[in-house]
C-alpha positions in Angstrom: -0.8 -2.5 -17.3 -1.5 -5.0 -14.5 -5.1 -5.7 -15.4 -5.1 -9.4 -14.7 -4.0 -8.9 -11.1 -7.4 -7.4 -10.3 -9.5 -10.3 -11.7 -9.5 -11.9 -8.3 -8.8 -9.1 -5.9 -10.9 -9.1 -2.7 -11.6 -6.8 0.1 -14.2 -5.3 2.6 -14.8 -1.9 4.1 -12.3 -0.5 6.5 -14.9 -1.0 9.2 -14.0 -4.7 9.0 -10.2 -4.3 9.3 -9.4 -5.0 5.6 -5.8 -5.0 4.7 -3.7 -5.1 1.6 0.1 -5.6 1.2 2.1 -5.2 -2.0 5.7 -6.4 -2.3 8.5 -7.1 -4.7 8.7 -10.9 -4.8 12.0 -11.1 -6.6 14.6 -8.5 -5.8 17.0 -10.1 -8.3 14.7 -9.2 -11.2 16.1 -7.1 -14.0 13.6 -4.3 -13.5 14.3 -2.7 -10.2 11.2 -1.8 -8.2 11.6 1.5 -6.3 8.1 1.8 -4.8 4.8 -0.1 -4.7 1.4 0.8 -3.3 -2.2 0.0 -3.4 -4.8 2.7 -2.7 -6.9 2.7 -0.7 -4.9 0.7 1.9 -8.3 -0.6 3.2 -10.2 -1.3 0.0 -14.0 -1.3 -0.2 -15.8 -3.9 -2.3 -17.4 -2.5 -5.4 -15.2 0.5 -5.4 -12.0 1.0 -7.4 -8.5 0.3 -6.1 -5.3 1.5 -7.7 -2.0 -0.4 -7.9 1.0 2.0 -8.3 4.3 0.6 -9.5 7.5 2.6 -9.8 10.5 0.8 -11.3 13.8 1.4 -13.2 14.5 -0.4 -16.5 18.3 -0.8 -17.3 17.8 -1.4 -21.0 15.1 -1.6 -23.6 12.8 -4.7 -23.4 11.1 -5.7 -26.6 9.7 -9.2 -25.9 8.6 -11.4 -23.0 5.7 -13.0 -21.2 3.5 -11.9 -18.4 2.2 -14.5 -15.9 -0.6 -13.9 -13.5 -1.5 -16.2 -10.7 -4.0 -15.9 -7.7 -5.1 -18.1 -4.9 -8.1 -17.5 -2.7 -7.7 -19.0 0.8 -4.8 -21.1 -0.6 -6.8 -22.5 -3.6 -5.8 -21.6 -7.1 -8.4 -19.2 -8.8 -6.3 -17.7 -11.6 -3.4 -18.8 -13.8 -2.9 -16.9 -17.0 0.0 -16.2 -19.3 0.2 -13.5 -22.0 2.6 -12.0 -24.4 4.2 -9.1 -22.4 3.5 -6.6 -25.2 -0.3 -7.2 -24.9 -0.1 -6.2 -21.2 2.1 -3.1 -21.5 3.4 -0.8 -24.2 6.5 -2.2 -26.0 9.2 -1.6 -26.2 9.6 -0.9 -22.5 12.2 1.9 -22.7 15.2 2.2 -20.5 14.7 4.6 -17.6 12.3 5.2 -14.7 8.6 4.2 -15.1 5.6 5.2 -12.9 2.6 2.9 -13.8 -0.9 2.7 -12.3 -3.6 0.2 -12.9 -7.2 0.7 -11.6 -10.0 -1.8 -11.2 -13.1 -2.5 -9.2 -12.5 -4.5 -6.0 -14.9 -7.5 -6.1 -16.8 -8.9 -3.1 -15.5 -12.2 -1.8 -14.3 -13.5 1.6 -10.9 -14.7 2.7 -7.3 -14.1 1.7 -6.4 -13.5 -1.9 -2.7 -13.7 -2.9 -1.8 -12.7 -6.4 1.5 -12.6 -8.3 2.5 -10.7 -11.4 5.6 -12.2 -13.1 7.2 -10.7 -16.2 10.0 -12.6 -18.0 12.1 -11.7 -21.0 12.3 -14.0 -24.1 15.1 -15.9 -22.4 12.9 -16.6 -19.3 15.0 -14.2 -17.2 12.9 -12.5 -14.4 12.0 -9.0 -15.3 9.6 -8.2 -12.6 7.7 -9.9 -9.7 5.0 -8.2 -7.7 2.9 -9.9 -5.0 -0.3 -8.6 -3.6 -2.1 -10.0 -0.6 -5.6 -8.8 0.4 -7.4 -10.0 3.5 -11.1 -9.9 4.2 -11.9 -10.3 7.9 
């Protein structure tokens, strides 16, 4: 579901004090995030990491856009926009959702910050998730 987020994710082994933080970057979004996590919390390059997202949907969503942006050490490295229904199964039904997305963690150095933003067809915010990974 959140495949583009992982295009630029970075990390190193726990031995080097890697860290990852995941947060809801717009609590006024229509979809209400109930829990977020990234496992492992100290990712290892070349190994898989999993983003888990738990959220509630108040009504059926049939259209929208998904925007993915990432910066590495403050410099833009990714900016992509897709039809929402190419990134997740549509319609997004009303109710509670538990989604996971797995991808290999690449080997780079620095701080990588990524945002996932979903908007409905009227450009109203549906969801915003921010991930920050630090390589020491």
